[in-house]
N, C-alpha and C positions, 0 to 999 in steps of 0.2 A: 907337504909338511903339515897342513891343517888337519888332515884326518888322523894324524898321529900325535896331536898336541898333548893328550893326556899321557901317552906313553913317554913322550919327550919330557914332560913336566916331572913325571915320577923319576926318570933317570937324572934330570937336572938337580932335583932335590937331594938325591942320594950321592951324586958325584961332584956337584958344584960346577959342572961344565956348562958352556953356553949351548943354546938350542942349535946353533949353526954347526958347532963341533959335533954334537950328538947326531945331527942329520948326516954329516959327512961319514961318521963312523958306521951308522946304520946302513947307509947306501953302499959303503965299501963291503961290509960283511955280507949283505945279500947279493952283491955282484960276485963276490968270491964264491958264495954258496952256489949261485946259478952256474958259474963257470965249471966248478967241480962236478956238479950234478950232470952236466952235459958231456962230460968225458966218457969215453967208451967203457971204462972200468965199472961203472955203476956201483962203486964202493960207497959205503956210508961216509958222511963228512961230519966230523966232530967240531962243533963250535962251543968253546968253553963257556959255561954258564947257560947255554941254550939247549944243549943235548946233541944227539946224533941225528942227522937227516939222511934219508936213503930213498931210493926209488920205490914207488908204491908197487905193491904186488900186482895190482891190476895193470899197471904200465908194463911190467915185465911180461905178463901173460899176453897182453896186446902185441908186444914185439915178437913173441914166439909165434903167435897165430899169423901175424903178418908175414913172417919168414916162411912158415909152412905153406901159406897161400902162394908165395913166390915160387916155392919148390914145385908145387902142383902145376903152376902155370909155366914152369920151366923158363923163368926169367932170371938170369944170373948164373953164376958159377955154383954148381950143385954142391961140391965139396966145401966151398967157402960158406955157403948158407947153412949146411949141416953143422959146421964147426961153430957158427954163431949160435945155433940152437943149443948145442951142447954147453956152450959158455953161459948163455942166458938161463938154461935149466939149472946149471950148477949155482949160479948167483941166486936164483929163486930158492933152491933147496937149502943153501947155506944161510941166507938172510932170513927166511921165514920157515923156521923149523916147526 
């Protein structure tokens, strides 16, 4: 909480909430964001007032390369891995035009 004291102070001045309530709200929002970003969909997450958060392009590229490596090594179900690559490529293409 100490490292965010300026952030909390600004919010407290604007809203009139205590720092404890602000801390609870902030931790809840980031826990929600973390949970949503870890889901398989890799969809963007909209937090009102903060914007849309989405997986980085480099992360998607890394996942694609990792699956290609597994395909070449023949570890795992080939059809399932190819389907994952198709999905990740579509996410990459639609998210980063």
